[in-house]
Structures are given as C-alpha cells and as structure tokens.
C-alpha positions as CSV (number, residue, x, y, z in Angstrom):
1,M,-26.7,-28.8,-22.0
2,T,-29.3,-27.2,-19.7
3,L,-28.3,-24.8,-17.0
4,R,-29.3,-27.2,-14.3
5,R,-27.2,-30.0,-15.7
6,L,-24.3,-27.6,-16.3
7,T,-24.5,-26.5,-12.6
8,A,-24.5,-30.2,-11.5
9,V,-21.4,-30.9,-13.6
10,V,-19.6,-27.9,-12.2
11,F,-20.5,-28.9,-8.7
12,V,-19.2,-32.4,-9.2
13,L,-16.0,-31.2,-10.7
14,L,-15.4,-28.7,-7.9
15,S,-16.2,-31.5,-5.4
16,I,-13.6,-33.8,-7.0
17,A,-11.0,-31.0,-7.1
18,L,-11.6,-30.2,-3.4
19,G,-11.5,-33.8,-2.5
20,W,-8.2,-34.3,-4.3
21,F,-6.7,-31.1,-2.7
22,L,-7.6,-32.3,0.8
23,Y,-6.3,-35.8,0.0
24,S,-3.0,-34.4,-1.3
25,E,-2.7,-31.7,1.5
26,P,-2.9,-33.5,4.8
27,H,-1.8,-30.4,6.7
28,V,-4.7,-28.4,5.3
29,R,-7.0,-31.3,6.1
30,A,-5.8,-31.3,9.7
31,Y,-6.3,-27.6,10.0
32,L,-9.9,-27.8,8.7
33,C,-10.8,-30.7,11.0
34,P,-8.1,-31.5,13.6
35,A,-10.2,-34.3,15.2
36,C,-10.7,-35.9,11.8
37,S,-6.9,-36.1,11.4
38,G,-6.3,-37.5,14.9
39,F,-5.4,-34.3,16.8
40,R,-6.7,-33.2,20.2
41,K,-6.8,-29.8,21.7
42,V,-4.4,-29.2,24.7
43,A,-4.5,-25.4,24.9
44,P,-6.2,-22.5,23.0
45,H,-5.2,-22.8,19.3
46,I,-2.8,-25.7,20.1
47,Y,-3.4,-29.3,19.0
48,V,-1.3,-32.4,19.3
49,D,-1.6,-35.8,17.8
50,Q,-3.3,-38.6,19.8
51,Q,0.0,-40.5,20.1
52,A,1.9,-37.7,21.7
53,T,3.0,-38.4,25.3
54,D,2.5,-36.0,28.3
55,A,6.2,-35.4,28.4
56,Q,6.3,-34.4,24.7
57,I,3.3,-32.1,25.2
58,D,4.8,-30.4,28.2
59,A,8.1,-29.9,26.4
60,V,6.6,-28.4,23.3
61,L,4.4,-26.0,25.3
62,Q,7.5,-24.8,27.1
63,D,9.4,-24.4,23.8
64,L,6.4,-22.6,22.2
65,A,6.3,-20.1,25.1
66,A,10.0,-19.6,24.7
67,A,9.6,-19.1,21.0
68,E,7.0,-16.4,21.6
69,T,9.4,-14.6,23.9
70,V,12.1,-14.7,21.2
71,V,9.7,-13.2,18.6
72,L,8.6,-10.6,21.1
73,D,12.2,-9.6,21.5
74,F,12.0,-8.3,18.0
75,Y,8.4,-7.1,17.5
76,P,6.7,-4.7,20.0
77,E,3.7,-7.0,20.2
78,L,2.4,-10.2,18.6
79,R,-0.5,-9.6,16.2
80,S,-0.7,-13.1,14.8
81,D,-2.3,-16.0,16.6
82,P,-2.0,-19.1,14.4
83,V,-3.3,-22.5,15.1
84,W,-0.6,-24.9,16.0
85,L,-0.8,-28.5,14.9
86,M,1.9,-30.5,16.6
87,C,2.6,-33.9,15.1
88,L,4.9,-34.9,18.0
89,S,4.8,-38.7,17.3
90,G,5.5,-38.3,13.6
91,E,2.6,-40.6,12.8
92,C,0.4,-38.0,11.0
93,G,0.4,-36.0,7.8
94,V,3.3,-36.8,5.5
95,R,4.5,-40.3,6.0
96,T,7.3,-40.5,3.4
97,P,10.7,-39.4,4.8
98,P,12.3,-37.0,5.0
99,L,9.7,-35.2,7.1
100,P,9.8,-31.4,7.0
101,L,10.6,-29.7,10.3
102,A,7.6,-27.4,10.3
103,M,5.5,-25.4,7.8
104,A,3.7,-22.1,8.3
105,Y,0.6,-21.6,6.1
106,M,0.5,-17.8,6.0
107,N,-0.8,-16.5,9.3
108,L,-3.5,-19.3,9.6
109,F,-1.7,-22.3,11.0
110,V,1.6,-24.0,11.6
111,F,2.1,-27.7,11.2
112,V,5.0,-29.1,13.3
113,Y,6.8,-32.4,13.1
114,P,8.9,-33.9,16.0
115,D,12.3,-32.5,14.9
116,G,10.7,-29.1,14.4
117,A,9.4,-28.9,18.0
118,T,12.2,-26.7,19.2
119,R,12.4,-23.2,20.3
120,T,14.3,-22.1,17.3
121,I,12.1,-23.7,14.7
122,L,8.9,-22.7,16.4
123,A,10.2,-19.1,16.6
124,H,11.1,-19.3,12.9
125,E,7.5,-20.3,11.9
126,L,5.9,-17.8,14.3
127,A,8.0,-15.1,12.7
128,H,6.6,-16.1,9.3
129,A,3.0,-15.9,10.7
130,E,3.7,-12.5,12.2
131,L,5.1,-11.1,8.9
132,H,2.1,-12.4,7.0
133,Q,-0.3,-10.9,9.6
134,R,1.4,-7.5,9.4
135,V,1.5,-7.2,5.6
136,G,-1.7,-9.0,5.0
137,S,-1.7,-12.6,3.8
138,G,-3.1,-11.7,0.4
139,R,-0.3,-9.2,-0.4
140,R,2.4,-11.7,0.8
141,F,1.0,-14.8,-0.9
142,F,-0.6,-13.5,-4.1
143,S,1.4,-10.4,-5.0
144,Q,4.8,-11.3,-3.6
145,A,4.9,-7.8,-2.0
146,V,7.7,-9.1,0.3
147,P,10.6,-10.9,-1.4
148,T,10.9,-14.5,-0.2
149,W,14.5,-14.1,0.8
150,F,13.4,-11.3,3.2
151,D,10.6,-13.4,4.6
152,E,12.9,-16.4,5.2
153,G,16.0,-14.5,6.2
154,L,14.0,-12.4,8.7
155,A,12.6,-15.6,10.2
156,V,16.2,-17.0,10.5
157,Y,17.3,-13.7,12.1
158,I,14.4,-13.4,14.6
159,S,14.8,-17.1,15.6
160,Q,18.5,-16.6,16.1
161,D,19.2,-19.8,14.2
162,T,22.8,-20.8,14.9
163,R,22.9,-23.0,11.8
164,Y,23.3,-19.8,9.8
165,L,24.1,-17.1,12.3
166,D,26.7,-16.1,14.8
167,V,24.9,-15.5,18.1
168,E,26.4,-14.3,21.4
169,D,24.4,-13.9,24.6
170,S,21.1,-14.1,22.7
171,V,22.3,-11.3,20.2
172,V,22.9,-11.9,16.5
173,T,26.4,-10.7,15.8
174,G,26.5,-11.7,12.1
175,C,26.0,-14.5,9.6
176,K,28.3,-17.5,9.0
177,D,31.1,-16.8,6.6
178,G,30.9,-18.1,3.1
179,N,30.5,-17.1,-0.6
180,W,26.8,-17.5,-0.8
181,P,24.6,-17.0,-3.9
182,Q,22.1,-14.2,-4.4
183,P,18.9,-15.6,-2.8
184,P,15.8,-15.6,-5.0
185,S,12.8,-13.2,-4.4
186,D,10.1,-15.4,-5.8
187,Q,8.7,-18.2,-3.6
188,R,8.7,-20.9,-6.3
189,T,12.3,-20.5,-7.1
190,F,13.3,-20.3,-3.4
191,R,11.4,-23.6,-2.6
192,R,13.0,-25.3,-5.6
193,L,16.5,-24.3,-4.7
194,G,15.8,-24.8,-1.0
195,A,15.1,-28.5,-1.6
196,T,18.7,-29.2,-2.6
197,E,20.7,-26.1,-1.4
198,A,18.9,-25.2,1.8
199,E,22.0,-24.2,3.8
200,A,23.3,-21.9,1.1
201,I,19.9,-20.3,0.4
202,Y,18.8,-19.7,4.0
203,R,22.2,-18.5,5.0
204,A,22.4,-16.1,2.1
205,S,18.9,-14.8,2.9
206,A,19.9,-14.2,6.6
207,C,23.0,-12.4,5.5
208,Q,21.1,-10.1,3.2
209,V,18.5,-9.4,5.9
210,I,21.3,-8.5,8.3
211,D,22.7,-6.0,5.7
212,W,19.2,-4.6,5.2
213,I,18.6,-4.1,8.9
214,N,22.0,-2.6,9.5
215,H,21.4,-0.2,6.6
216,H,17.8,0.8,7.5
217,G,17.8,0.9,11.3
218,E,17.2,-2.2,13.3
219,A,13.8,-3.8,14.2
220,K,11.8,-0.5,14.1
221,A,12.6,-0.2,10.4
222,V,11.2,-3.7,9.7
223,V,8.0,-2.9,11.6
224,S,7.6,0.4,9.6
225,L,8.4,-1.4,6.3
226,L,5.7,-4.0,6.9
227,S,3.1,-1.4,7.8
228,E,4.0,0.5,4.6
229,I,3.6,-2.6,2.5
230,R,0.3,-3.3,4.0
231,A,-0.8,0.2,3.1
232,G,0.1,-0.5,-0.5
233,D,3.8,0.6,-0.8
234,T,6.5,-1.5,-2.4
235,F,9.4,-3.2,-0.7
236,R,12.4,-0.9,0.0
237,E,15.7,-2.5,-0.9
C-alpha cells in the first residue's frame, strides 16, 4: 500500500471514529456547535434550548447566579468559566429516560437537564469545573491526581446538598448518619457503583471529605492542596 493510500485510509477511519463519537456523545456535539444542536445564546457562555420558555430562562439564570455565590463562599475567587448548555425543555441530548441531572465535562462545559436546573445541582457542577481548573484538567482526568471520592464529595459539600448533608443556616454541620461504604478513588468504579448505589456512594464521599477538611483545616487547606497537585505533588490523605 502506498503512503498516499495509507494516509487516505487513516483519514477515513479517523473521520468515521469522530463521526461515531459525536453521534454517541450529544453533549459534546452540542458544546462544539450549540446552534447545530438547537441551542441559542442568552448570556456570555450560557446557552438554552430553543424550546425553553422565558420563565424557565429567567429562573435558571437566577439559580446559576445563586450557585456561583455558593461556590464563592468556599473559594476565594472563581477561576473556571465553563460553557453552560441548559436543556430546560428536556427535548435535547439524551432522550431515553432516566435523564441525568447535569454533567460537567472537566472545566470546559456543563450540560444541564430540567431537574438539574437548581441552585444546588448547578453549584455542584460548578464546583467540579473549579476543581478541574485549579488542578489542571489533564492531571484530574488522565492521571487521577485527585481521588474521585474527593472530587464528588467536595462538590456535595460546597453545594450544601441536603440529600447527603446536615445544613443549618447555610452552614454544613455534618453528613447524614449511616453505615456507608468506603467510596472508590477511581472514576470508572465510582461511576459504575453510582449507577445503582448513588445515595450511598455520594454520601460516603461527602462524609470522607468532611473528615478531611476537619483534619486539615477548612477551605484554605483545600485551596492549598489543589495548588500543590497542580504543581506536581500527590494527594494528601
């Protein structure tokens, strides 16, 4: 086979692989071309689907502003600025129920479904984006420099999610009681268990993060830890 023909074959195979990836990942497709996926821009870095009503848009913009305030109560400043793709009608992306609440793709973008358009869930996903920004997406995604239980548990903690935490006057006072399993560190295992044991895994992660924070010294310790990991250090238990 000549070099020219080999190059053509490789190009075709890569094109097919890319086409299949975009077909099977509607969220990524929407991020790459919001208009192609039926989204319209309503504010800088914020897109909503064409079927979203004005009332839905106003509500989610208010919830997103409130979510940013929640995350800023933990971090001294926001370094991440992800694109938000708000599927408020539910008529976009994944069509087979159950729909996810929302999904953060590193620090690049967040895809949100109707039930995820709340202050708590938006703050949870923004907390993910902020952690990825601070440690570097490559280190978080490829080298697993941050255990998944810490990433998820911290997002629960920052968002003050009352499904898993005890919260009084906007202050986390502890996690819900229970005999929870040791949460996994690797992302694949966490996702697999989370599909059937979400409550137990997320609650266990939040409890372990609370223990870590209490032992190491509140939010400043987390900020320092993420800076150290970005510089090449390993996670401190």
